[in-house]
KOLBA-136359 format. One record per residue: residue number from 1; residue in one letter; chain; z negated, y, x negated of N, C-alpha, C, O in turn. Coordinates in nm, 2 decimals. Each point is the difference from the previous one (the first is absolute). Example, Ala and Ser with C-alpha at 12.3 -4.5 7.8 and 13.67 -1.06 7.14 Angstrom:
[rec 1; a; A; [-0.78; -0.57; -1.32]; [0.00; 0.12; 0.09]; [0.00; 0.12; -0.09]; [-0.07; 0.00; -0.10]]
[rec 2; s; A; [0.14; 0.11; 0.14]; [0.00; 0.11; -0.09]; [-0.08; 0.11; 0.08]; [-0.01; 0.11; -0.05]]
//
This chain:
[rec 1; m; A; [12.99; 1.46; 2.72]; [-0.08; -0.06; 0.11]; [-0.09; 0.11; 0.06]; [-0.07; 0.07; -0.08]]
[rec 2; k; A; [0.06; -0.07; 0.21]; [-0.07; 0.10; 0.07]; [-0.15; -0.05; 0.02]; [-0.01; -0.12; 0.04]]
[rec 3; k; A; [-0.08; 0.20; -0.06]; [-0.14; -0.04; 0.02]; [-0.05; 0.04; 0.14]; [0.04; 0.10; 0.05]]
[rec 4; d; A; [-0.12; -0.19; 0.00]; [-0.05; 0.04; 0.14]; [-0.12; 0.09; -0.02]; [-0.05; 0.03; -0.11]]
[rec 5; k; A; [0.00; 0.02; 0.22]; [-0.11; 0.11; 0.00]; [-0.13; -0.06; -0.06]; [-0.07; 0.07; -0.07]]
[rec 6; l; A; [0.04; -0.19; 0.11]; [-0.13; -0.06; -0.05]; [0.00; -0.01; -0.15]; [-0.10; 0.03; -0.07]]
[rec 7; e; A; [0.21; -0.09; 0.02]; [0.01; -0.02; -0.15]; [-0.01; 0.13; -0.07]; [-0.06; 0.01; -0.10]]
[rec 8; s; A; [0.13; 0.09; 0.15]; [0.00; 0.13; -0.07]; [-0.14; 0.06; 0.01]; [-0.04; 0.07; -0.10]]
[rec 9; f; A; [-0.03; -0.08; 0.21]; [-0.13; 0.05; 0.01]; [-0.10; -0.07; -0.10]; [-0.08; 0.07; -0.06]]
[rec 10; i; A; [0.09; -0.20; 0.05]; [-0.08; -0.07; -0.10]; [0.03; 0.04; -0.14]; [-0.10; 0.02; -0.08]]
[rec 11; l; A; [0.22; 0.00; 0.05]; [0.04; 0.04; -0.14]; [-0.05; 0.14; -0.03]; [-0.04; 0.03; -0.11]]
[rec 12; e; A; [0.05; 0.06; 0.21]; [-0.05; 0.14; -0.02]; [-0.15; 0.01; -0.01]; [-0.05; 0.08; -0.07]]
[rec 13; n; A; [-0.02; -0.17; 0.14]; [-0.15; 0.01; 0.00]; [-0.06; -0.12; -0.08]; [-0.12; -0.04; 0.03]]
[rec 14; k; A; [0.19; -0.01; -0.13]; [-0.05; -0.12; -0.07]; [-0.13; 0.03; -0.07]; [-0.09; -0.09; 0.00]]
[rec 15; e; A; [0.06; 0.20; -0.05]; [-0.12; 0.04; -0.07]; [-0.12; 0.00; 0.09]; [-0.11; -0.05; -0.04]]
[rec 16; e; A; [0.13; 0.09; 0.16]; [-0.11; 0.01; 0.10]; [-0.04; -0.14; 0.04]; [-0.12; -0.03; 0.02]]
[rec 17; f; A; [0.22; -0.06; -0.01]; [-0.03; -0.14; 0.04]; [-0.08; -0.07; -0.11]; [-0.10; -0.07; 0.03]]
[rec 18; e; A; [0.14; 0.10; -0.15]; [-0.07; -0.07; -0.11]; [-0.14; 0.06; -0.02]; [-0.09; -0.08; -0.03]]
[rec 19; l; A; [0.06; 0.20; 0.06]; [-0.13; 0.06; -0.01]; [-0.09; -0.06; 0.11]; [-0.12; -0.02; -0.03]]
[rec 20; s; A; [0.17; 0.00; 0.15]; [-0.08; -0.04; 0.11]; [-0.05; -0.15; -0.02]; [-0.10; -0.03; 0.06]]
[rec 21; f; A; [0.17; -0.05; -0.14]; [-0.04; -0.14; -0.02]; [-0.06; -0.02; -0.14]; [-0.04; -0.11; -0.03]]
[rec 22; s; A; [0.02; 0.21; -0.05]; [-0.04; -0.02; -0.13]; [-0.15; -0.04; -0.01]; [-0.04; -0.06; -0.10]]
[rec 23; g; A; [-0.04; 0.10; 0.20]; [-0.15; -0.03; 0.00]; [-0.03; -0.12; 0.07]; [-0.12; -0.02; 0.03]]
[rec 24; k; A; [0.21; -0.07; 0.00]; [-0.03; -0.12; 0.09]; [-0.10; -0.09; -0.07]; [-0.08; -0.06; 0.07]]
[rec 25; n; A; [0.09; 0.04; -0.20]; [-0.09; -0.09; -0.07]; [-0.15; 0.05; 0.01]; [-0.09; -0.08; 0.02]]
[rec 26; e; A; [0.08; 0.21; -0.04]; [-0.14; 0.06; 0.00]; [-0.05; -0.01; 0.15]; [-0.12; -0.02; 0.01]]
[rec 27; s; A; [0.20; 0.04; 0.09]; [-0.04; -0.01; 0.14]; [-0.05; -0.14; 0.03]; [-0.11; -0.01; 0.06]]
[rec 28; w; A; [0.18; -0.09; -0.11]; [-0.05; -0.14; 0.03]; [-0.13; -0.03; -0.07]; [-0.08; -0.06; 0.06]]
[rec 29; i; A; [0.07; 0.11; -0.18]; [-0.13; -0.02; -0.07]; [-0.12; 0.06; 0.08]; [-0.10; -0.05; 0.01]]
[rec 30; h; A; [0.13; 0.17; 0.04]; [-0.10; 0.08; 0.08]; [-0.04; -0.08; 0.13]; [-0.12; -0.01; 0.03]]
[rec 31; i; A; [0.22; -0.04; 0.03]; [-0.02; -0.08; 0.13]; [-0.08; -0.13; -0.03]; [-0.09; -0.03; 0.07]]
[rec 32; q; A; [0.13; -0.04; -0.18]; [-0.08; -0.12; -0.04]; [-0.14; 0.03; -0.03]; [-0.09; -0.08; 0.03]]
[rec 33; s; A; [0.06; 0.19; -0.09]; [-0.14; 0.03; -0.04]; [-0.08; 0.03; 0.13]; [-0.13; -0.02; -0.01]]
[rec 34; q; A; [0.19; 0.06; 0.12]; [-0.08; 0.03; 0.12]; [-0.02; -0.13; 0.09]; [-0.08; 0.01; 0.09]]
[rec 35; l; A; [0.16; -0.11; -0.12]; [-0.02; -0.13; 0.08]; [-0.12; -0.07; -0.04]; [-0.04; 0.00; -0.12]]
[rec 36; k; A; [-0.03; -0.06; 0.21]; [-0.12; -0.08; -0.03]; [0.04; -0.14; -0.03]; [0.10; -0.05; 0.06]]
[rec 37; d; A; [-0.18; -0.01; -0.14]; [0.03; -0.14; -0.03]; [-0.05; -0.09; 0.11]; [-0.12; 0.01; 0.04]]
[rec 38; s; A; [0.20; -0.09; 0.03]; [-0.04; -0.07; 0.11]; [-0.07; -0.13; -0.03]; [-0.06; -0.07; 0.09]]
[rec 39; r; A; [0.05; 0.03; -0.22]; [-0.07; -0.12; -0.04]; [-0.15; 0.03; 0.00]; [-0.04; 0.11; -0.06]]
[rec 40; p; A; [-0.04; -0.20; 0.11]; [-0.15; 0.03; -0.01]; [-0.04; -0.02; -0.14]; [0.04; -0.09; -0.07]]
[rec 41; n; A; [-0.13; 0.18; 0.03]; [-0.05; -0.01; -0.13]; [-0.13; -0.08; 0.00]; [-0.06; -0.02; 0.10]]
[rec 42; a; A; [0.01; -0.02; -0.21]; [-0.12; -0.09; -0.02]; [-0.12; 0.08; 0.06]; [-0.09; -0.07; 0.05]]
[rec 43; f; A; [0.09; 0.20; -0.07]; [-0.12; 0.07; 0.04]; [-0.01; 0.00; 0.16]; [-0.12; -0.02; 0.05]]
[rec 44; s; A; [0.23; 0.04; 0.02]; [-0.01; -0.01; 0.15]; [-0.04; -0.13; 0.05]; [-0.07; -0.02; 0.10]]
[rec 45; i; A; [0.12; -0.09; -0.17]; [-0.03; -0.14; 0.04]; [-0.15; -0.02; -0.02]; [-0.07; -0.06; 0.08]]
[rec 46; g; A; [0.02; 0.11; -0.20]; [-0.14; -0.02; -0.03]; [-0.09; 0.08; 0.10]; [-0.10; -0.06; 0.04]]
[rec 47; k; A; [0.14; 0.17; 0.00]; [-0.08; 0.08; 0.10]; [0.00; -0.08; 0.13]; [-0.11; 0.00; 0.07]]
[rec 48; k; A; [0.21; -0.06; -0.03]; [0.00; -0.08; 0.13]; [-0.09; -0.12; -0.01]; [-0.07; -0.03; 0.09]]
[rec 49; i; A; [0.07; -0.04; -0.21]; [-0.08; -0.11; -0.02]; [-0.15; 0.04; 0.00]; [-0.08; -0.07; 0.06]]
[rec 50; i; A; [0.05; 0.18; -0.12]; [-0.14; 0.05; -0.01]; [-0.04; 0.04; 0.14]; [-0.12; -0.03; 0.04]]
[rec 51; g; A; [0.21; 0.09; 0.04]; [-0.04; 0.04; 0.14]; [-0.03; -0.12; 0.08]; [-0.09; 0.00; 0.08]]
[rec 52; m; A; [0.18; -0.11; -0.09]; [-0.03; -0.12; 0.08]; [-0.13; -0.06; -0.04]; [-0.08; -0.05; 0.08]]
[rec 53; a; A; [0.05; 0.04; -0.21]; [-0.12; -0.06; -0.05]; [-0.12; 0.08; 0.05]; [-0.10; -0.06; 0.04]]
[rec 54; a; A; [0.11; 0.19; -0.04]; [-0.11; 0.09; 0.05]; [-0.02; -0.03; 0.15]; [-0.12; 0.00; 0.05]]
[rec 55; a; A; [0.22; -0.02; 0.03]; [-0.01; -0.03; 0.14]; [-0.07; -0.13; 0.02]; [-0.08; -0.01; 0.09]]
[rec 56; v; A; [0.12; -0.09; -0.17]; [-0.07; -0.13; 0.02]; [-0.14; 0.01; -0.04]; [-0.09; -0.06; 0.07]]
[rec 57; v; A; [0.05; 0.13; -0.18]; [-0.14; 0.02; -0.04]; [-0.07; 0.07; 0.11]; [-0.12; -0.04; 0.04]]
[rec 58; l; A; [0.17; 0.14; 0.02]; [-0.06; 0.08; 0.10]; [-0.03; -0.09; 0.13]; [-0.10; 0.01; 0.06]]
[rec 59; g; A; [0.20; -0.09; -0.03]; [-0.02; -0.09; 0.11]; [-0.11; -0.10; -0.02]; [-0.08; -0.03; 0.09]]
[rec 60; l; A; [0.08; -0.03; -0.21]; [-0.11; -0.09; -0.04]; [-0.14; 0.06; 0.01]; [-0.09; -0.06; 0.04]]
[rec 61; v; A; [0.08; 0.18; -0.09]; [-0.12; 0.08; 0.00]; [-0.05; 0.02; 0.15]; [-0.11; -0.01; 0.03]]
[rec 62; a; A; [0.21; 0.05; 0.05]; [-0.03; 0.02; 0.14]; [-0.05; -0.13; 0.07]; [-0.10; 0.01; 0.07]]
[rec 63; v; A; [0.16; -0.12; -0.10]; [-0.04; -0.12; 0.06]; [-0.14; -0.04; -0.05]; [-0.08; -0.05; 0.08]]
[rec 64; w; A; [0.06; 0.06; -0.21]; [-0.13; -0.03; -0.06]; [-0.11; 0.09; 0.06]; [-0.11; -0.05; 0.04]]
[rec 65; s; A; [0.14; 0.18; -0.02]; [-0.10; 0.09; 0.05]; [-0.03; -0.04; 0.15]; [-0.12; 0.00; 0.04]]
[rec 66; y; A; [0.22; -0.03; 0.03]; [-0.02; -0.04; 0.14]; [-0.08; -0.13; 0.02]; [-0.10; 0.00; 0.08]]
[rec 67; t; A; [0.13; -0.10; -0.17]; [-0.08; -0.12; 0.01]; [-0.15; 0.02; -0.04]; [-0.09; -0.06; 0.05]]
[rec 68; q; A; [0.08; 0.15; -0.16]; [-0.14; 0.02; -0.04]; [-0.08; 0.08; 0.10]; [-0.12; -0.04; 0.03]]
[rec 69; y; A; [0.18; 0.13; 0.04]; [-0.07; 0.07; 0.11]; [-0.04; -0.09; 0.11]; [-0.11; 0.00; 0.05]]
[rec 70; h; A; [0.20; -0.08; 0.00]; [-0.03; -0.09; 0.11]; [-0.10; -0.11; -0.04]; [-0.08; -0.04; 0.08]]
[rec 71; t; A; [0.09; -0.01; -0.21]; [-0.10; -0.10; -0.04]; [-0.13; 0.07; -0.01]; [-0.10; -0.07; 0.04]]
[rec 72; h; A; [0.09; 0.19; -0.08]; [-0.13; 0.07; -0.01]; [-0.06; 0.02; 0.14]; [-0.12; -0.02; 0.02]]
[rec 73; m; A; [0.21; 0.06; 0.07]; [-0.05; 0.03; 0.14]; [-0.05; -0.13; 0.07]; [-0.09; 0.00; 0.07]]
[rec 74; m; A; [0.16; -0.11; -0.10]; [-0.04; -0.13; 0.06]; [-0.13; -0.05; -0.06]; [-0.08; -0.06; 0.08]]
[rec 75; t; A; [0.05; 0.08; -0.21]; [-0.12; -0.04; -0.05]; [-0.12; 0.09; 0.05]; [-0.11; -0.04; 0.00]]
[rec 76; m; A; [0.15; 0.17; 0.03]; [-0.11; 0.09; 0.05]; [-0.04; -0.04; 0.14]; [-0.12; -0.02; 0.02]]
[rec 77; n; A; [0.21; 0.01; 0.07]; [-0.03; -0.03; 0.14]; [0.13; -0.05; 0.06]; [0.09; 0.08; 0.04]]
[rec 78; p; A; [-0.08; -0.21; -0.01]; [0.12; -0.06; 0.05]; [0.04; 0.06; 0.14]; [0.11; 0.02; 0.03]]
[rec 79; e; A; [-0.21; 0.01; 0.05]; [0.03; 0.05; 0.14]; [0.05; 0.14; -0.01]; [0.09; 0.04; 0.07]]
[rec 80; l; A; [-0.15; 0.04; -0.16]; [0.05; 0.14; -0.02]; [0.14; 0.00; -0.06]; [0.09; 0.08; 0.04]]
[rec 81; a; A; [-0.06; -0.17; -0.13]; [0.13; -0.01; -0.06]; [0.10; -0.04; 0.10]; [0.11; 0.06; 0.00]]
[rec 82; s; A; [-0.14; -0.15; 0.10]; [0.10; -0.04; 0.10]; [0.02; 0.12; 0.10]; [0.11; 0.02; 0.05]]
[rec 83; s; A; [-0.22; 0.05; -0.02]; [0.01; 0.12; 0.08]; [0.09; 0.11; -0.06]; [0.09; 0.05; 0.06]]
[rec 84; i; A; [-0.11; -0.03; -0.19]; [0.08; 0.10; -0.07]; [0.14; -0.04; 0.00]; [0.09; 0.08; 0.01]]
[rec 85; e; A; [-0.06; -0.21; -0.04]; [0.13; -0.05; 0.00]; [0.07; 0.02; 0.13]; [0.12; 0.04; 0.01]]
[rec 86; f; A; [-0.19; -0.07; 0.10]; [0.05; 0.02; 0.14]; [0.04; 0.15; 0.02]; [0.11; 0.03; 0.04]]
[rec 87; f; A; [-0.20; 0.06; -0.08]; [0.03; 0.14; 0.02]; [0.12; 0.05; -0.09]; [0.08; 0.08; 0.05]]
[rec 88; e; A; [-0.08; -0.13; -0.17]; [0.11; 0.04; -0.09]; [0.14; -0.05; 0.05]; [0.10; 0.07; -0.01]]
[rec 89; i; A; [-0.10; -0.20; 0.06]; [0.12; -0.05; 0.06]; [0.05; 0.08; 0.12]; [0.11; 0.04; 0.02]]
[rec 90; t; A; [-0.21; 0.00; 0.07]; [0.03; 0.08; 0.12]; [0.05; 0.13; -0.05]; [0.10; 0.06; 0.06]]
[rec 91; e; A; [-0.17; 0.00; -0.15]; [0.05; 0.14; -0.05]; [0.14; -0.01; -0.06]; [0.08; 0.09; 0.03]]
[rec 92; n; A; [-0.05; -0.19; -0.11]; [0.13; -0.01; -0.06]; [0.11; -0.02; 0.10]; [0.11; 0.05; -0.01]]
[rec 93; r; A; [-0.15; -0.13; 0.12]; [0.10; -0.02; 0.11]; [0.03; 0.13; 0.07]; [0.12; 0.03; 0.03]]
[rec 94; l; A; [-0.22; 0.05; -0.01]; [0.02; 0.13; 0.07]; [0.07; 0.10; -0.09]; [0.09; 0.07; 0.05]]
[rec 95; v; A; [-0.12; -0.07; -0.18]; [0.08; 0.08; -0.09]; [0.14; -0.04; -0.01]; [0.09; 0.09; 0.00]]
[rec 96; q; A; [-0.06; -0.22; 0.00]; [0.14; -0.05; 0.00]; [0.07; 0.04; 0.13]; [0.11; 0.04; 0.00]]
[rec 97; t; A; [-0.19; -0.04; 0.11]; [0.06; 0.04; 0.13]; [0.04; 0.15; 0.00]; [0.11; 0.03; 0.04]]
[rec 98; y; A; [-0.19; 0.06; -0.09]; [0.04; 0.14; 0.01]; [0.10; 0.03; -0.11]; [0.08; 0.09; 0.02]]
[rec 99; h; A; [-0.07; -0.17; -0.13]; [0.11; 0.02; -0.09]; [0.13; -0.05; 0.06]; [0.10; 0.07; -0.01]]
[rec 100; t; A; [-0.10; -0.18; 0.08]; [0.12; -0.06; 0.06]; [0.05; 0.10; 0.11]; [0.12; 0.01; 0.02]]
[rec 101; k; A; [-0.21; 0.04; 0.06]; [0.04; 0.09; 0.11]; [0.03; 0.14; -0.05]; [0.06; 0.09; 0.07]]
[rec 102; g; A; [-0.08; -0.06; -0.20]; [0.03; 0.13; -0.06]; [-0.09; 0.11; 0.05]; [0.04; 0.11; 0.01]]
[rec 103; i; A; [-0.17; -0.15; 0.01]; [-0.10; 0.10; 0.04]; [-0.04; 0.08; -0.12]; [-0.04; -0.06; -0.10]]
[rec 104; n; A; [0.04; 0.19; 0.11]; [-0.04; 0.09; -0.11]; [-0.14; 0.05; 0.03]; [-0.02; 0.07; 0.10]]
[rec 105; l; A; [-0.07; -0.11; -0.18]; [-0.14; 0.05; 0.02]; [-0.01; 0.14; -0.06]; [0.06; 0.03; -0.10]]
[rec 106; s; A; [-0.15; 0.05; 0.17]; [-0.02; 0.13; -0.06]; [-0.08; -0.01; -0.12]; [-0.06; -0.10; -0.03]]
[rec 107; e; A; [0.06; 0.21; -0.05]; [-0.07; 0.00; -0.13]; [-0.15; -0.01; 0.03]; [-0.07; -0.06; -0.08]]
[rec 108; d; A; [0.02; 0.12; 0.19]; [-0.14; -0.01; 0.03]; [-0.04; -0.15; 0.02]; [-0.11; -0.04; -0.04]]
[rec 109; i; A; [0.19; -0.03; 0.12]; [-0.03; -0.14; 0.03]; [0.01; -0.08; -0.13]; [-0.08; -0.09; -0.02]]
[rec 110; k; A; [0.18; 0.11; -0.06]; [0.01; -0.07; -0.13]; [-0.13; 0.03; -0.09]; [-0.05; -0.10; -0.06]]
[rec 111; k; A; [0.00; 0.22; 0.06]; [-0.12; 0.03; -0.08]; [-0.12; -0.07; 0.06]; [-0.08; -0.05; -0.07]]
[rec 112; d; A; [0.07; 0.05; 0.21]; [-0.11; -0.07; 0.06]; [0.00; -0.15; -0.03]; [-0.10; -0.06; -0.03]]
[rec 113; l; A; [0.22; 0.00; 0.03]; [0.01; -0.14; -0.03]; [-0.04; -0.03; -0.15]; [-0.06; -0.10; -0.03]]
[rec 114; a; A; [0.11; 0.19; -0.05]; [-0.04; -0.01; -0.15]; [-0.15; 0.01; -0.02]; [-0.05; -0.07; -0.08]]
[rec 115; n; A; [-0.01; 0.17; 0.15]; [-0.14; 0.01; -0.01]; [-0.08; -0.12; 0.05]; [-0.10; -0.04; -0.06]]
[rec 116; i; A; [0.15; -0.02; 0.17]; [-0.07; -0.12; 0.05]; [0.02; -0.11; -0.10]; [-0.10; -0.08; -0.02]]
[rec 117; t; A; [0.22; 0.06; -0.04]; [0.02; -0.10; -0.10]; [-0.10; 0.02; -0.12]; [-0.05; -0.09; -0.06]]
[rec 118; q; A; [0.04; 0.22; 0.02]; [-0.09; 0.03; -0.12]; [-0.15; -0.04; 0.04]; [-0.07; -0.05; -0.08]]
[rec 119; t; A; [0.03; 0.09; 0.20]; [-0.13; -0.04; 0.05]; [-0.02; -0.15; 0.00]; [-0.11; -0.04; -0.03]]
[rec 120; q; A; [0.21; -0.03; 0.08]; [-0.01; -0.15; 0.00]; [-0.02; -0.05; -0.14]; [-0.08; -0.09; -0.02]]
[rec 121; n; A; [0.15; 0.14; -0.08]; [-0.01; -0.05; -0.13]; [-0.14; 0.03; -0.06]; [-0.06; -0.08; -0.07]]
[rec 122; e; A; [0.01; 0.20; 0.11]; [-0.14; 0.04; -0.05]; [-0.10; -0.09; 0.07]; [-0.10; -0.04; -0.07]]
[rec 123; l; A; [0.12; 0.01; 0.20]; [-0.10; -0.09; 0.07]; [0.00; -0.14; -0.06]; [-0.10; -0.06; -0.02]]
[rec 124; k; A; [0.22; 0.01; -0.02]; [0.01; -0.13; -0.06]; [-0.07; 0.00; -0.13]; [-0.07; -0.10; -0.04]]
[rec 125; k; A; [0.08; 0.20; -0.04]; [-0.07; 0.01; -0.13]; [-0.15; 0.01; 0.02]; [-0.08; -0.06; -0.07]]
[rec 126; a; A; [0.04; 0.14; 0.17]; [-0.14; 0.02; 0.03]; [-0.06; -0.13; 0.05]; [-0.12; -0.03; -0.03]]
[rec 127; l; A; [0.19; -0.05; 0.10]; [-0.05; -0.13; 0.06]; [-0.04; -0.09; -0.12]; [-0.09; -0.08; 0.02]]
[rec 128; e; A; [0.17; 0.08; -0.13]; [-0.04; -0.09; -0.11]; [-0.13; 0.03; -0.06]; [-0.07; -0.09; -0.04]]
[rec 129; k; A; [0.03; 0.22; 0.04]; [-0.12; 0.04; -0.07]; [-0.12; 0.03; 0.10]; [-0.11; 0.03; -0.05]]
[rec 130; a; A; [0.14; -0.04; 0.18]; [-0.10; 0.04; 0.10]; [-0.11; -0.10; 0.01]; [0.02; -0.12; -0.02]]
[rec 131; p; A; [-0.15; 0.17; 0.04]; [-0.10; -0.10; 0.03]; [0.02; -0.07; 0.13]; [0.08; 0.05; 0.09]]
[rec 132; a; A; [-0.14; -0.16; -0.07]; [0.02; -0.09; 0.12]; [-0.02; 0.08; 0.13]; [0.07; -0.03; 0.10]]
[rec 133; n; A; [-0.17; 0.12; -0.09]; [-0.03; 0.07; 0.12]; [0.11; 0.10; 0.04]; [0.00; 0.05; 0.11]]
[rec 134; k; A; [0.08; -0.01; -0.20]; [0.11; 0.10; 0.02]; [0.14; -0.06; 0.02]; [0.09; 0.07; 0.05]]
[rec 135; k; A; [-0.08; -0.20; -0.08]; [0.13; -0.06; 0.01]; [0.06; 0.00; 0.14]; [0.12; 0.02; 0.02]]
[rec 136; d; A; [-0.21; -0.05; 0.08]; [0.05; 0.00; 0.14]; [0.06; 0.13; 0.04]; [0.10; 0.01; 0.07]]
[rec 137; w; A; [-0.17; 0.10; -0.11]; [0.04; 0.14; 0.04]; [0.14; 0.02; -0.07]; [0.09; 0.06; 0.07]]
[rec 138; i; A; [-0.07; -0.10; -0.19]; [0.13; 0.02; -0.07]; [0.11; -0.08; 0.06]; [0.11; 0.05; 0.02]]
[rec 139; v; A; [-0.14; -0.17; 0.02]; [0.09; -0.09; 0.06]; [0.05; 0.06; 0.13]; [0.12; 0.00; 0.03]]
[rec 140; n; A; [-0.22; 0.05; 0.05]; [0.04; 0.06; 0.13]; [0.09; 0.12; -0.02]; [0.09; 0.03; 0.07]]
[rec 141; a; A; [-0.13; 0.06; -0.17]; [0.08; 0.12; -0.03]; [0.14; -0.04; -0.04]; [0.10; 0.06; 0.03]]
[rec 142; l; A; [-0.09; -0.17; -0.11]; [0.13; -0.05; -0.05]; [0.09; -0.04; 0.12]; [0.12; 0.03; 0.01]]
[rec 143; i; A; [-0.18; -0.11; 0.08]; [0.07; -0.05; 0.12]; [0.04; 0.11; 0.08]; [0.11; 0.01; 0.06]]
[rec 144; q; A; [-0.20; 0.09; -0.04]; [0.04; 0.12; 0.09]; [0.11; 0.08; -0.07]; [0.09; 0.05; 0.08]]
[rec 145; s; A; [-0.08; -0.05; -0.21]; [0.11; 0.08; -0.06]; [0.13; -0.07; 0.02]; [0.10; 0.06; 0.02]]
[rec 146; y; A; [-0.10; -0.20; -0.03]; [0.12; -0.07; 0.03]; [0.04; 0.02; 0.15]; [0.12; 0.02; 0.03]]
[rec 147; e; A; [-0.21; -0.03; 0.06]; [0.03; 0.02; 0.14]; [0.06; 0.14; 0.02]; [0.09; 0.01; 0.08]]
[rec 148; l; A; [-0.15; 0.09; -0.14]; [0.05; 0.13; 0.02]; [0.14; 0.02; -0.05]; [0.09; 0.06; 0.06]]
[rec 149; k; A; [-0.06; -0.12; -0.18]; [0.13; 0.01; -0.06]; [0.10; -0.07; 0.09]; [0.11; 0.05; 0.02]]
[rec 150; i; A; [-0.14; -0.17; 0.03]; [0.09; -0.07; 0.09]; [0.02; 0.07; 0.13]; [0.11; 0.01; 0.05]]
[rec 151; r; A; [-0.22; 0.05; 0.00]; [0.02; 0.08; 0.13]; [0.09; 0.12; -0.02]; [0.08; 0.03; 0.09]]
[rec 152; i; A; [-0.09; 0.04; -0.20]; [0.09; 0.11; -0.03]; [0.14; -0.04; -0.01]; [0.09; 0.06; 0.06]]
[rec 153; l; A; [-0.06; -0.17; -0.13]; [0.14; -0.05; -0.01]; [0.05; -0.05; 0.14]; [0.11; 0.03; 0.03]]
[rec 154; e; A; [-0.19; -0.10; 0.05]; [0.04; -0.04; 0.13]; [0.03; 0.12; 0.09]; [0.10; 0.00; 0.07]]
[rec 155; e; A; [-0.18; 0.10; -0.08]; [0.02; 0.12; 0.09]; [0.13; 0.07; -0.05]; [0.07; 0.06; 0.09]]
[rec 156; m; A; [-0.04; -0.05; -0.22]; [0.12; 0.06; -0.04]; [0.12; -0.08; 0.05]; [0.10; 0.07; 0.04]]
[rec 157; i; A; [-0.10; -0.20; -0.04]; [0.11; -0.08; 0.05]; [0.01; 0.02; 0.15]; [0.12; 0.02; 0.05]]
[rec 158; q; A; [-0.23; -0.02; 0.02]; [0.01; 0.03; 0.15]; [0.05; 0.14; 0.03]; [0.08; 0.01; 0.09]]
[rec 159; f; A; [-0.12; 0.09; -0.17]; [0.05; 0.13; 0.02]; [0.15; 0.01; -0.02]; [0.07; 0.06; 0.08]]
[rec 160; d; A; [-0.03; -0.13; -0.19]; [0.15; 0.00; -0.03]; [0.07; -0.07; 0.12]; [0.11; 0.05; 0.04]]
[rec 161; n; A; [-0.16; -0.16; 0.01]; [0.07; -0.07; 0.11]; [0.01; 0.09; 0.12]; [0.10; 0.00; 0.07]]
[rec 162; k; A; [-0.21; 0.07; -0.03]; [0.00; 0.09; 0.11]; [0.10; 0.11; -0.02]; [0.07; 0.04; 0.09]]
[rec 163; e; A; [-0.07; 0.02; -0.21]; [0.09; 0.11; -0.03]; [0.15; -0.05; 0.01]; [0.08; 0.08; 0.06]]
[rec 164; k; A; [-0.05; -0.19; -0.11]; [0.14; -0.05; 0.01]; [0.03; -0.03; 0.14]; [0.12; 0.03; 0.04]]
[rec 165; s; A; [-0.21; -0.09; 0.04]; [0.04; -0.03; 0.15]; [0.01; 0.13; 0.07]; [0.09; 0.01; 0.09]]
[rec 166; f; A; [-0.17; 0.10; -0.12]; [0.02; 0.13; 0.06]; [0.13; 0.06; -0.03]; [0.07; 0.05; 0.09]]
[rec 167; k; A; [-0.02; -0.06; -0.22]; [0.13; 0.05; -0.04]; [0.11; -0.07; 0.08]; [0.10; 0.06; 0.04]]
[rec 168; n; A; [-0.11; -0.20; -0.03]; [0.10; -0.08; 0.07]; [0.01; 0.04; 0.14]; [0.11; 0.01; 0.06]]
[rec 169; e; A; [-0.23; 0.01; 0.01]; [0.00; 0.04; 0.14]; [0.06; 0.14; 0.01]; [0.07; 0.03; 0.10]]
[rec 170; s; A; [-0.10; 0.06; -0.19]; [0.06; 0.13; 0.01]; [0.15; 0.00; -0.02]; [0.07; 0.07; 0.07]]
[rec 171; i; A; [-0.02; -0.15; -0.16]; [0.14; -0.01; -0.02]; [0.07; -0.07; 0.13]; [0.11; 0.05; 0.04]]
[rec 172; k; A; [-0.17; -0.15; 0.02]; [0.05; -0.06; 0.12]; [0.01; 0.09; 0.11]; [0.09; 0.00; 0.09]]
[rec 173; s; A; [-0.19; 0.09; -0.08]; [-0.01; 0.09; 0.12]; [0.11; 0.11; -0.02]; [0.03; 0.07; 0.10]]
[rec 174; l; A; [0.02; -0.04; -0.21]; [0.10; 0.10; -0.02]; [0.13; -0.05; 0.05]; [0.10; 0.07; 0.00]]
//
């Protein structure tokens, strides 16, 4: 019986074929050792539960702090508290507007706003301890600081609107 070329090639090179497949078990063990276990372990589940619990506790502390602050302000001076609440709502609306519009404030303006906020916090603390004859001055300074902050934010939004309309007009004129 006559052998074809493939069969004769395999028979002649039988040793090489056997050598090339001899390490297949070791290769598979190596591959398995590099695979990650896809099942979640108890440690990762525990970390998630602790993270969620920490978020809930943080939220509760924030709500408690907020209510304590507003309760304190209301007992101090209800008119001042309502004025501060009005200014804070207006400020938050303006901040939300410039975030929505994608307005990027310069670092200098961010620092100025942060300094005004720090001054407002210091004025609020000073108001608690101030003698009666100085409270009006502190209240006026606090109101002026809110007005200044709101004016800065409004001007930044107006500037952005003008800049965008100028760009649109420039594009249309081309």
